[in-house]
C-alpha positions in Angstrom: 60.9 55.7 153.0 58.5 53.6 155.6 55.0 54.9 155.4 53.3 55.2 158.6 53.2 52.5 160.9 52.3 53.3 164.2 52.3 50.0 165.3 55.9 49.9 164.3 58.4 51.6 166.7 61.8 50.9 165.6 62.4 50.1 161.8 65.7 49.7 159.7 65.1 50.9 156.3 66.9 52.0 153.0 66.0 55.1 151.7 68.4 56.0 148.1 70.9 53.4 148.6 71.3 54.7 152.5 70.8 52.0 155.5 68.8 54.2 158.2 67.7 52.9 161.4 64.6 55.0 162.2 63.1 54.8 165.4 59.8 55.6 167.9 57.7 55.8 164.9 54.5 56.1 166.7 55.6 59.1 168.3 53.0 62.1 168.2 55.0 64.7 167.0 51.9 67.3 166.1 49.5 66.4 169.4 46.6 68.8 167.8 46.7 66.3 164.7 48.0 63.4 166.2 50.7 63.5 163.4 53.1 61.3 164.4 56.9 60.6 163.7 56.1 58.1 160.7 53.6 60.9 159.3 57.1 62.9 159.2 59.2 60.5 157.6 56.4 60.0 155.0 56.0 63.8 154.2 59.6 64.2 153.9 59.8 61.3 151.9 56.8 62.6 149.3 58.9 66.1 149.0 62.6 65.0 148.3 62.1 65.5 144.2 61.2 69.9 145.3 62.4 70.4 148.9 66.1 68.7 148.2 66.7 71.6 144.8 66.0 74.0 147.1 68.1 72.9 149.6 71.3 71.3 147.4 74.8 72.6 149.0 73.0 75.2 151.4 74.5 75.2 154.9 71.4 73.5 156.7 70.1 74.9 160.2 68.3 72.6 161.5 65.1 73.4 164.5 65.1 70.1 166.4 61.5 69.3 168.2 62.9 66.0 170.3 59.8 65.2 172.1 57.0 66.7 169.7 55.7 70.5 169.5 53.6 69.9 172.7 50.6 71.7 172.7 49.7 76.2 174.0 49.5 75.0 177.0 52.7 73.3 177.5 54.9 74.0 174.6 57.6 71.3 173.3 61.1 72.2 173.9 63.3 73.1 171.2 66.9 72.5 170.0 68.4 75.0 167.7 71.1 73.1 165.9 74.1 74.0 163.3 77.1 71.7 164.6 76.6 68.0 163.5 77.5 65.5 166.3 79.7 62.8 166.4 76.4 60.1 165.4 76.3 61.6 162.5 76.3 58.8 159.4 79.4 59.8 157.6 77.6 59.5 154.1 75.3 62.8 154.6 77.4 65.3 152.8 79.0 68.5 155.1 80.4 71.2 154.6 82.5 72.9 157.0 81.9 76.6 157.9 84.2 79.2 159.3 82.9 81.5 162.4 84.5 84.0 164.6 83.4 81.7 167.9 85.2 78.0 165.6 84.5 76.0 162.7 81.0 74.2 162.4 79.9 71.0 160.0 76.5 71.5 158.5 74.7 69.0 156.7 73.8 69.4 153.3 69.9 68.7 152.3 71.5 66.9 149.4 69.5 63.6 149.0 66.8 61.7 150.4 68.5 60.1 152.7 70.2 62.8 154.3 66.6 64.0 154.5 65.0 61.0 155.6 68.0 61.1 158.8 67.0 65.0 159.3 63.4 63.7 160.0 64.4 61.2 162.0 66.2 63.1 164.6 62.9 65.6 164.1 64.5 68.0 162.6 61.1 69.3 161.7 62.3 73.1 160.5 65.0 73.7 158.0 66.6 76.4 157.2 69.4 77.7 154.9 70.9 80.8 153.8 70.5 82.1 150.4 73.7 80.9 148.6 75.5 77.9 148.6 79.1 76.7 148.9 81.0 75.1 146.0 83.1 72.0 145.6 86.2 73.5 148.0 83.6 73.9 150.4 83.5 77.7 149.9 80.6 80.2 150.3 79.7 81.0 146.8 77.7 84.6 145.7 74.2 84.6 147.0 72.1 83.1 143.9 69.0 84.0 145.4 67.0 87.2 147.0 64.2 86.7 149.5 61.9 89.6 151.0 59.9 88.3 154.8 56.4 89.9 154.9 55.8 89.6 158.2 52.2 90.9 159.2 52.2 93.3 162.4 49.4 92.8 165.0 46.2 93.8 163.1 47.4 93.2 159.9 47.1 89.5 158.3 47.8 87.0 154.6 45.3 89.5 153.1 47.8 92.2 153.7 51.3 90.2 153.1 49.9 89.6 149.5 49.2 93.7 148.3 52.7 93.9 149.6 53.7 91.0 147.5 52.3 92.5 144.8 54.2 95.6 145.1 57.2 94.3 145.8 56.7 91.7 142.4 56.2 94.9 140.3 59.4 96.7 141.6 61.5 93.5 141.3 60.1 92.6 137.8 61.1 96.1 136.6 64.8 94.8 137.3 64.2 92.1 135.4 63.6 89.8 138.7 59.9 87.0 138.7 59.8 86.7 142.0 58.2 83.4 143.1 55.8 83.8 146.7 55.7 80.7 149.6 53.3 80.8 152.2 55.4 80.8 154.9 53.8 78.7 157.3 53.3 81.0 160.2 51.5 83.9 159.3 53.3 86.0 155.8 55.1 85.3 153.1 58.1 85.0 151.5 59.1 86.4 148.1 62.0 84.6 146.2 63.8 85.9 143.5 66.9 83.9 141.1 70.1 85.9 141.1 72.4 85.4 138.9 75.2 84.7 141.6 78.0 88.0 140.7 76.9 90.2 143.4 77.8 89.8 147.5 75.3 89.1 149.9 76.1 92.6 151.0 75.2 94.7 148.1 72.1 92.1 147.6 71.1 92.7 151.0 71.2 97.1 150.5 69.4 96.2 147.2 66.4 94.6 149.4 66.7 97.3 151.9 65.7 100.0 149.2 63.4 98.3 148.3 61.6 97.8 151.5 62.1 101.7 152.1 61.1 102.5 148.8 57.4 100.5 149.9 57.4 101.8 153.1 57.8 105.5 151.0 55.2 104.8 148.7 52.8 102.9 150.8 53.4 104.1 154.2 49.9 102.9 155.4 51.0 99.2 154.6 54.7 98.4 154.6 57.3 98.8 157.0 60.4 98.5 156.7 62.4 98.9 160.5 61.9 96.2 162.8 60.9 97.9 165.9 57.4 96.6 166.8 55.5 99.9 167.8 56.2 100.7 164.2 54.6 97.5 162.8 50.5 97.5 164.1 48.3 97.3 161.0 51.3 96.8 158.7 53.4 94.3 156.9 56.9 94.1 157.7 59.5 94.0 154.7 62.2 92.1 155.9 65.2 92.4 154.0 67.8 91.1 156.8 67.8 88.0 155.5 70.0 88.2 152.3 73.0 88.9 155.0 75.1 86.2 154.5 75.1 85.3 158.1 71.5 85.0 158.4 68.9 81.3 157.2 65.5 81.1 156.0 63.1 78.4 156.3 63.6 76.1 153.0 60.6 76.0 150.9 58.3 72.6 151.6 59.9 72.5 155.3 57.7 71.9 158.2 57.0 74.3 160.6 56.9 73.5 164.1 53.9 75.1 165.0 50.7 73.8 167.1 49.6 72.1 163.4 51.9 70.5 160.5 52.3 73.3 158.7 54.5 74.1 155.4 56.6 77.0 153.6 54.5 76.4 150.8 55.6 77.5 147.4 52.4 79.0 145.6 51.4 80.6 141.9 50.6 84.2 141.8 46.9 83.2 140.6 46.9 81.6 144.3 47.9 84.2 145.7 44.8 86.7 144.1 41.9 84.1 145.2 40.6 85.0 148.2 40.0 81.5 149.9 43.9 81.5 150.2 45.7 80.2 153.5 48.7 78.7 154.9 48.6 74.9 153.9 49.4 72.2 155.9 51.7 68.8 155.3 49.1 66.8 153.6 47.9 69.7 151.2 51.3 70.1 150.3 51.8 66.5 149.8 48.6 66.2 147.6 50.1 68.7 145.3 53.1 67.5 145.0 51.8 64.0 143.8 50.0 66.2 141.5 53.2 67.5 139.8 52.6 71.2 141.2 56.0 72.6 142.0 56.1 76.9 141.6 59.2 77.3 143.2 61.4 75.5 139.9 61.4 78.5 138.7 63.9 79.3 141.6 65.1 75.8 142.3 66.1 74.9 138.8 68.0 78.8 138.2 65.2 79.6 135.8 62.5 82.5 135.9 59.5 82.7 134.4 60.4 86.2 133.4 64.2 85.7 133.1 66.6 86.3 136.5 69.1 88.8 135.7 70.8 89.7 138.5 69.7 93.3 141.1 72.9 95.8 140.8 73.7 97.1 143.3 73.7 101.0 142.0 70.2 99.5 140.5 68.0 101.5 143.4 64.0 101.1 143.0 62.0 104.5 142.9 61.0 107.1 144.4 58.0 107.7 142.3 55.0 107.2 143.5 53.4 103.9 142.8 56.8 102.7 143.7 57.0 100.6 140.1 60.2 102.3 138.9 63.7 101.5 138.4 66.8 102.4 136.8 66.7 99.4 134.2 69.0 97.5 135.7 69.7 94.1 136.6 70.5 93.0 133.0 72.2 90.0 131.8 72.0 87.4 133.8 73.8 84.6 134.1 70.6 82.2 132.3 73.2 80.3 130.7 76.0 80.1 133.5 76.0 78.3 136.9 78.4 80.3 138.9 80.1 77.3 139.9 81.2 77.4 136.0 82.6 80.3 136.3 86.4 79.2 137.0 86.2 76.5 133.7 84.1 79.0 131.3 87.0 82.2 131.9 90.1 79.7 131.4 88.9 78.5 127.9 88.2 80.2 124.9 84.8 78.2 123.6 86.1 79.3 119.7 88.9 77.8 119.7 88.9 74.5 121.9 86.2 71.6 121.6 85.7 71.4 125.1 82.5 71.7 126.0 80.2 74.7 127.2 77.4 73.9 128.5 74.6 76.6 127.5 71.7 75.4 129.6 71.8 76.9 132.6 72.3 74.7 136.4 69.8 72.9 137.3 69.8 70.8 141.0 68.5 67.6 138.9 71.6 65.1 138.8 72.6 63.6 136.0 73.1 59.7 137.8 73.9 56.5 136.8 70.7 54.0 137.2 72.6 50.3 138.4 71.1 47.0 137.5 69.4 46.8 141.5 67.3 50.6 140.6 69.1 52.3 142.5 70.4 55.4 141.3 74.2 56.9 141.8 76.4 59.4 140.5 78.5 59.1 137.6 82.2 59.2 137.7 84.3 59.8 134.5 88.6 59.4 135.0 90.0 60.8 131.9 93.9 59.8 130.7 95.3 63.6 129.6 98.6 63.8 127.8 99.4 67.6 128.3 102.8 68.8 129.1 103.3 66.4 131.0 101.1 62.8 132.1 98.4 63.0 134.4 94.8 61.8 135.4 91.7 63.5 135.9 89.7 62.2 138.2 85.8 64.0 138.0 82.8 63.1 140.2 79.6 64.4 139.7 77.7 66.5 142.3 74.9 68.4 141.9 74.6 69.4 138.5 78.6 69.6 137.7 82.0 67.5 138.2 84.5 67.9 140.7 87.7 67.5 139.5 91.0 66.8 140.8 94.0 66.2 138.4 96.4 63.2 139.7 99.9 64.0 138.0 101.1 60.4 139.6 97.5 58.9 138.1 94.8 56.8 140.0 96.4 54.7 142.7 96.9 51.0 142.4 98.3 49.8 145.8 97.5 50.7 149.3 100.9 51.5 150.6 101.0 54.6 148.5 99.1 57.8 148.5 99.1 59.9 145.8 99.0 63.6 145.0 95.5 65.1 144.0 95.7 68.6 143.1 91.3 69.4 143.1 90.9 71.8 139.9 88.2 73.8 138.7 84.2 72.1 138.9 83.4 71.1 135.0 80.7 71.2 133.4 78.8 67.5 133.2 79.1 67.1 129.7 82.9 66.9 129.9 82.0 63.7 131.2 81.9 62.8 127.4 84.7 64.5 126.2 87.4 63.0 124.6 89.5 65.0 121.9 92.6 67.1 121.5 92.7 71.0 122.9 95.2 72.6 121.0 98.4 74.0 122.0 97.9 77.7 123.3 94.7 76.7 125.4 94.9 76.0 128.8 95.5 72.5 128.8 96.6 71.5 125.8 97.2 68.4 125.0 94.7 64.4 124.2 92.3 63.9 126.0 90.7 60.2 126.1 88.5 58.2 128.7 90.6 55.9 131.1 87.3 54.7 132.6 84.3 55.4 133.6 81.2 54.2 135.3 79.4 55.3 138.7 80.2 55.5 142.4 78.6 56.0 146.0 79.9 57.9 148.5 80.0 57.0 151.8 81.8 59.9 153.2 81.8 64.4 151.6 82.5 67.1 153.5 83.2 69.5 151.1 87.1 70.7 150.9 87.9 68.2 153.5 87.6 64.6 152.6 85.7 62.1 150.8 85.2 58.6 150.6 84.2 56.5 147.6 83.4 53.6 145.7 84.0 53.6 141.9 82.6 50.7 139.8 83.6 51.1 136.0 83.3 50.0 133.0 84.6 46.1 132.5 87.3 47.0 130.0 88.3 50.6 131.5 91.0 50.8 133.3 90.1 50.6 137.4 89.6 47.1 136.2 85.8 46.9 138.2 85.5 48.5 141.8 87.4 50.3 143.9 87.2 52.5 146.7 89.1 55.8 147.3 89.9 57.9 149.8 90.3 61.6 148.6 91.7 63.9 151.8 92.7 67.4 152.3 96.6 67.9 153.0 95.3 71.4 155.3 98.3 73.3 153.2 97.7 74.7 150.2 93.8 75.2 149.2 93.6 72.1 146.6 96.3 70.1 147.9 94.6 66.9 148.4 96.1 63.0 148.7 94.0 60.3 147.5 94.3 57.1 148.4 93.9 53.1 147.4 91.1 52.0 150.7 90.1 48.4 151.1 86.6 47.5 150.0 84.3 47.9 152.4 82.7 44.3 151.7 84.6 40.5 151.2 87.8 40.6 149.2 87.5 39.3 145.7 90.1 39.1 142.6 93.8 39.1 142.4 94.7 41.4 145.9 96.8 40.4 149.0 95.6 40.2 152.3 96.6 43.3 154.4 99.4 43.0 156.8 101.5 45.0 159.3 102.8 46.3 156.7 100.2 47.4 154.8 96.9 49.5 155.7 94.0 47.8 156.6 90.3 48.7 157.8 89.9 51.5 159.2 89.4 55.5 158.9 90.7 56.9 155.6 93.2 59.2 157.4 94.7 56.2 159.3 95.1 54.4 156.1 96.4 57.2 154.5 98.8 58.1 156.8 100.6 54.4 157.1 101.2 54.8 152.9 102.4 58.2 152.5 103.9 59.1 148.8 107.5 59.1 148.6 109.7 58.3 145.7 111.9 55.2 145.7 110.6 52.9 148.2 113.7 50.2 148.3 110.6 47.4 150.0 110.0 44.6 148.7 106.2 44.5 147.9 103.9 41.5 147.2 103.1 40.6 144.0 99.5 40.8 144.5 99.6 44.9 144.0 100.8 44.8 140.4 98.5 43.9 137.6 99.4 44.1 133.8 99.4 47.4 132.2 96.2 46.9 129.2 96.3 48.2 126.0 93.7 49.9 124.2 93.2 49.2 120.4 94.0 52.2 118.3 94.7 53.7 114.7 97.7 55.4 113.2 95.3 58.3 113.3 95.9 58.1 117.0 99.7 58.7 117.2 101.5 62.4 117.4 104.8 62.3 115.5 106.8 61.8 118.4 107.2 60.1 121.7 106.5 56.6 120.7 108.0 53.6 120.6 107.2 50.7 118.7 107.3 47.2 119.0 105.8 43.7 117.3 102.4 42.3 119.0 103.1 39.1 120.1 100.1 36.5 119.6 100.3 34.4 122.6 99.4 34.9 125.8 100.0 37.8 129.1 102.2 37.1 131.9 104.0 38.6 135.0 107.5 36.7 135.8 107.6 37.7 139.7 110.6 35.7 141.0 112.3 36.0 145.0 115.4 34.3 146.1 114.1 30.3 145.9 111.4 30.6 142.7 110.3 32.3 140.1 106.2 32.4 139.2 104.4 33.5 135.9 100.6 34.7 136.3 98.2 35.8 133.9 96.7 38.7 133.8 93.6 37.2 135.8 96.2 36.6 138.4 96.3 32.4 137.8 99.7 30.6 138.6 100.7 29.5 134.9 104.3 28.4 136.3 103.3 24.5 135.9 102.5 25.1 132.3 105.7 26.3 131.0 108.0 25.0 133.5 111.3 25.6 130.7 110.5 29.8 131.6 110.6 29.2 135.9 114.5 28.2 136.0 115.9 29.8 138.1 119.0 29.8 136.6 118.1 31.4 134.2 117.1 34.7 135.4 119.3 37.1 137.8 119.0 36.2 141.0 118.1 38.8 142.9 114.4 39.5 143.4 112.1 41.6 140.4 108.5 41.6 138.3 108.6 41.2 134.9 106.1 41.7 131.8 106.0 39.7 129.1 104.5 37.2 126.7 104.5 33.5 126.1 104.4 32.7 122.4 104.6 29.3 120.2 106.6 29.5 117.4 104.6 28.1 113.9 106.7 26.5 111.3 106.7 29.3 109.7 109.1 31.1 112.1 106.2 33.6 113.8 103.8 33.3 116.7 101.2 30.5 116.1 98.1 31.1 118.5 96.7 28.1 117.3 99.5 25.8 118.4 99.9 27.7 122.1 96.1 25.7 122.3 97.8 22.8 122.9 100.0 23.9 125.7 97.6 26.2 127.2 95.5 23.9 129.2 98.3 21.5 130.1 99.4 21.8 134.0 100.2 17.7 134.7 104.4 17.6 134.5 103.6 14.3 132.3 101.5 16.1 130.3 103.5 19.0 130.1 107.2 17.1 129.4 105.3 15.5 125.9 104.1 18.3 125.1 107.7 20.3 125.2 109.6 19.2 122.4 106.2 19.0 119.9 105.3 22.4 121.1 108.2 25.1 122.6 107.4 27.9 123.8 109.3 31.6 124.4 108.9 34.1 126.8 109.2 38.0 125.3 109.9 40.7 127.7 109.0 43.8 127.4 109.0 45.6 130.6 110.2 45.6 134.0 108.1 46.7 137.1 110.1 46.0 139.7 113.6 45.3 140.6 116.2 44.5 143.5 112.6 45.8 145.3 112.6 49.1 143.4 109.6 49.6 141.9 109.9 50.9 138.4 106.5 51.6 137.5 106.3 55.2 138.2 109.7 55.8 135.7 108.7 56.8 132.3 108.5 54.0 129.7 111.9 55.1 128.0 113.3 54.6 131.7 112.3 51.1 132.7 113.2 49.9 129.4 116.6 51.2 129.9 116.2 49.2 132.8 115.3 46.2 131.5 118.2 46.3 128.9 121.1 46.3 131.4 118.5 43.4 133.6 118.5 40.8 131.1 121.3 39.2 129.9 121.1 35.9 127.3 121.6 33.0 129.2 120.7 30.0 126.8 117.1 30.2 128.3 113.8 30.6 126.0 113.2 34.1 126.9 114.2 37.5 124.9 114.0 40.5 124.9 111.4 42.4 122.3 112.6 44.4 120.2 112.2 48.1 119.6 111.6 49.3 116.5 113.2 51.9 114.7 111.6 54.3 111.5 108.4 55.4 110.5 105.3 53.5 111.8 104.0 53.5 108.3 107.2 51.6 107.2 106.9 49.2 110.8 103.4 48.4 110.1 104.0 47.0 106.0 107.2 45.6 107.7 105.0 43.5 109.9 102.1 43.1 107.6 104.7 41.4 104.9 105.8 39.0 107.7 102.7 37.6 108.7 102.6 39.1 111.7 99.3 39.9 114.5 100.4 44.1 114.3 102.0 46.6 116.6 102.5 48.0 119.7 102.7 51.8 120.0 103.6 52.9 123.7 104.2 56.4 125.2 107.8 57.0 126.0 107.0 59.4 128.6 104.0 56.8 130.1 104.5 55.3 133.1 103.6 51.3 134.3 99.3 51.9 135.3 98.7 48.7 135.9 95.1 49.2 134.6 93.5 49.9 130.3 95.5 52.7 128.8 95.5 54.8 125.7 99.4 55.5 126.7 100.0 51.8 125.0 97.7 51.3 121.5 97.2 47.8 119.8 98.0 48.3 116.0 96.8 45.7 114.7 96.2 43.9 110.8 93.7 40.9 111.5 90.7 41.9 112.3 90.4 39.9 116.0 87.7 39.7 119.1 87.7 38.0 121.9 83.6 36.4 122.2 81.7 35.0 125.1 80.5 31.5 124.4 76.9 31.4 125.3 75.5 28.7 123.2 75.9 26.5 120.0 74.2 24.4 117.5 74.1 20.9 116.4 76.0 20.1 113.7 75.4 18.2 110.2 76.4 15.8 108.0 79.8 14.6 109.5 79.4 17.0 112.5 76.1 15.6 113.3 77.5 14.0 116.5 79.7 17.0 117.5 79.4 21.2 116.9 78.2 23.3 114.0 78.7 26.6 115.0 78.7 28.2 118.2 76.9 31.2 119.8 78.7 34.3 120.5 78.3 37.2 122.3 80.6 40.4 124.4 79.5 41.7 127.8 77.1 44.3 127.7 76.6 45.9 130.8 75.3 42.9 133.3 74.2 41.4 130.1 75.7 39.4 126.8 75.0 41.2 123.9 74.6 38.2 121.3 77.2 39.4 117.9 77.2 35.5 116.0 78.0 32.0 115.5 81.3 31.0 114.4 81.3 27.3 112.4 85.3 27.8 110.8 88.3 27.4 111.7 88.4 24.5 114.2 90.6 21.4 114.2 89.5 18.2 114.1 90.9 17.7 117.6 88.4 20.3 118.8 85.6 19.2 117.3 85.9 16.5 119.0 86.6 18.3 122.1 83.6 20.4 121.9 81.0 18.7 122.8 82.2 17.7 126.2 82.9 20.9 127.2 79.8 22.5 125.9 77.7 19.3 127.8 79.3 19.6 130.9 78.3 23.2 131.5 74.1 23.0 130.6 71.6 25.4 131.2 67.9 26.2 130.6 67.7 29.9 129.0 69.5 31.8 126.8 72.0 33.4 128.6 72.1 36.6 125.8 70.0 40.0 125.6 68.7 38.8 122.8 69.0 35.8 119.7 67.4 36.0 116.3 64.9 33.2 116.0 66.7 31.2 113.0 69.7 31.0 115.4 67.5 30.4 118.7 65.5 27.5 116.9 67.9 24.3 117.8 70.4 26.3 120.2 71.8 24.4 122.8 72.6 27.2 125.3 75.9 26.7 128.0 76.7 28.9 131.2 78.6 32.1 129.7 82.2 31.0 131.5 83.7 31.0 128.5 86.4 33.3 126.5 87.7 32.3 123.2 88.5 34.3 120.0 88.2 34.9 116.5 89.1 36.6 113.3 86.4 38.5 111.4 85.7 40.4 108.0 83.8 43.3 109.6 81.0 44.6 112.3 77.2 44.4 110.1 75.2 47.1 110.5 72.9 45.1 112.9 76.5 44.6 115.6 77.1 41.1 114.5 80.2 39.7 113.1 80.7 39.2 109.6 83.2 35.8 108.3 83.7 34.5 112.0 86.6 32.0 111.7 87.9 30.5 114.8 91.1 31.2 116.3 90.8 29.3 119.7 90.4 29.2 123.5 91.5 32.5 125.6 91.9 30.1 129.1 94.1 33.0 130.6 90.9 35.5 130.1 87.3 35.9 132.0 84.5 37.5 130.6 84.7 40.3 132.5 88.2 40.7 130.7 86.2 40.9 126.8 85.6 43.7 125.4 84.7 45.2 122.3 87.7 45.9 119.8 86.7 47.8 117.2 83.0 48.4 115.6 
């Protein structure tokens, strides 16, 4: 947000990660005080932390003074605006509200960028109702009550204070503790927090009865009738702003009066002061800077004396003094955000481990801080093995997780949309939930986190459309950053589509360019329409749409009694086999073409003649007859035909096939594993080539593990038979390993001693942790003489002056040579130490098929 810069009339600024063009900064908006548009922008920037909680998720009506408020002699023209126009930035959150005359899109003042945009459009006054919209765009029950105490002729602020104190006593009798707001005009607004269980009509009726009670008990001071002729010398207790159709100026909003006054929340002690006056914007900025926010008791959902709701049956007393009541309004919702009501009614907290947040709702967002310091909302995608496997897609939105169920998973191709069924909002604590929901409970089954991180939204229209870019964890199922659109179908309330969009910036990684057959850049609606969900698509797909499905570490404790298929874990290099009519290519998990390294596997005569994409592992079998990863190292680095030809006799390789992703142009990934396996067995025909089918092993899992361990194999793969091929990391595939192995990134080395004085004594190892490299120890054993001879040459080519690690013990850093953290290797180890280091690591070899970003913590 720019500070006051009269000399500049046009600037491009970033507010909360959004780019905004602000113009006419030197325009005088309040001639009487010389207050400029730059001053207005600076004010709203200063009060954003307290105004936004008071306005969040409430459709905002704006009063705009495009040419300023003018003077007493020549008032400026005011524009009253409800609907958003086409020039509104897409990132402004909004809600569609139906009226008799049509549907309007209202902005939701949920973030500093939107508030700055409103100031840029000269929207000096912001008015909101006493209710919020939910994530579906539906109006909820009111969560606050307001009384507008408006002095008539010959009455003033002192009379308003007297009526406010009388009203406070009545409200306290029914369990409500109001907060006063000097309106910035003539009077006072009183706000009280409600539990959201009563309708606007019920709250309006209660407020009307309260006004009548004050009028009956104090006829010379208060009046409840709107007629001006009855208001002379009295204070109108305007109860009508509790109507669902009415709005009130939001606390901390400026006023479009001759001077820049503010609707300013106050304390009751201040109201008793003889020097009480309406506050201008500079006074309010000083208060906010000092940490004063009396309205936090309302906007944060917490009242100083509780916040029980007024009940329609609770009538203020007609007794003298107006302090009575029927004792109503108990209970209240202090521990319940009304948006989570549906979530709670579907679950029994005594029977399910799912979270039931005990704290009342606050408008403070649980936001993730990125490396650049920008605050962004969090997301989580959970893999949910309920009666049918689905994924739960959850985006943080003003203190709750707005949620969709994806029956067909997260889309991995821009040519296909997936169904997204909007479900109830979930508490923020659900972002950390993993576990088993017991049988008989809603959503019974196993829930695990598939990916989580932060997101930035470009557009959010509640109940209509969301466009957001998600950035997940390095080892998460998304595999990095993905841009999605969620679009309501216009049919059933909960029916949406989720569409994978092109990234906003330059494309990176292993992805195919857009073509006339695949959606390119454009609106979400257009992209979605060009790629509707359809069953059994037969058109041939580019290989770039296919990425390997990755397994998660697991143990036998993660396995239910049924629905799992077991195979041996092959200790080699992962490969997709991509074939068309003329050639067969081998593509590594990070998109590298390995065909030249293993030509014996790409002979077209070894494979069926049709187009297909299969998945498997390339292995080298050692003298003991089992996969030998160290032996495979001799082939992994070779690309020249002459080098490969010399290595083939001494290091033969095999390809173990275990999945079929596409056959004859038919995409098989949506089929459950059991059906894909059947198709693979029909597809594979032994041909004398070094290609084999990875066998499915029958038997009880503990016996399978024992047998595999006796054979000296790396472990066993467990795969859910009902699981789809999601092309990302998933808990549907679990790797059960005997030997503890860990992929690592090399960030430095220490010189050797004695016979290794001219080579490398040990490598310094790390694991990516966000943007940093966490040091996990050093490895100095397991190297062959050939590797030792090559190591120094490799590392000398990657020098850097500073350590790439977050922190290295002084004893290890004392004689270290640092290198660029680009090389990935693998070690075995005994266990993790208490300080997070590898105990007794032994080098296994380089992982040329992996990038540093692929390295994840295997087990801790």
